[in-house]
C-alpha positions as CSV (number, residue, x, y, z in Angstrom):
1,M,-93.2,217.1,7.6
2,V,-90.2,217.6,5.3
3,C,-86.8,219.1,6.1
4,P,-85.2,222.0,4.3
5,G,-82.9,220.4,1.7
6,S,-84.4,216.8,1.7
7,D,-86.3,215.4,-1.4
8,G,-88.9,213.6,0.7
9,V,-88.0,210.2,-1.2
10,T,-87.0,208.1,1.7
11,E,-89.4,206.2,4.1
12,T,-87.2,207.2,7.0
13,D,-87.3,210.6,8.7
14,P,-85.5,213.1,6.3
15,C,-84.3,215.1,9.2
16,R,-82.1,212.0,10.0
17,L,-80.2,212.2,6.7
18,G,-76.7,213.2,7.2
19,R,-73.5,213.7,5.4
20,C,-70.2,212.4,6.5
21,S,-67.8,215.0,8.0
22,A,-64.7,213.0,6.9
23,P,-62.7,215.2,4.4
24,G,-63.0,213.6,1.1
25,C,-66.0,211.2,2.0
26,R,-69.1,212.1,0.4
27,T,-71.3,209.3,2.0
28,V,-74.7,210.1,2.8
29,F,-76.3,208.0,5.6
30,V,-79.4,207.6,7.9
31,D,-78.9,208.6,11.3
32,V,-80.3,206.0,13.6
33,S,-78.4,207.3,16.9
34,R,-80.7,208.3,19.8
35,N,-79.7,212.2,19.9
36,G,-79.5,212.3,16.0
37,R,-75.9,213.8,16.0
38,R,-74.0,211.3,14.2
39,A,-71.3,213.1,12.3
40,Y,-69.5,209.9,10.4
41,C,-70.7,207.3,8.0
42,S,-68.6,204.5,9.6
43,R,-66.0,204.0,12.4
44,L,-63.4,203.9,9.8
45,C,-64.0,207.6,8.7
46,A,-64.3,208.7,12.4
47,T,-60.9,207.0,13.1
48,R,-59.2,208.4,10.3
49,V,-60.3,211.9,11.2
50,H,-59.5,211.4,14.9
51,V,-55.9,210.0,14.1
52,S,-55.2,212.6,11.9
53,A,-56.2,215.3,14.6
54,H,-54.0,213.3,17.1
55,R,-50.9,213.3,14.8
56,D,-51.4,217.0,14.1
57,R,-51.4,217.8,17.7
58,K,-48.4,215.7,18.5
59,Q,-46.5,217.3,15.6
60,R,-47.1,220.8,16.8
61,R,-45.1,219.9,20.0
């Protein structure tokens, strides 16, 4: 089985390949989470996005 958009060169399930959702990050990663919904390549990227969103919300007050 090959997912759309994958090239099939990995040994892992190609459906588990993902791109980091953080702006400016172009990292591709293998999603090994149970539900397969990982959004960021690392905790660092996730933290940056969440801190930025928090600061934006706080600034709007």
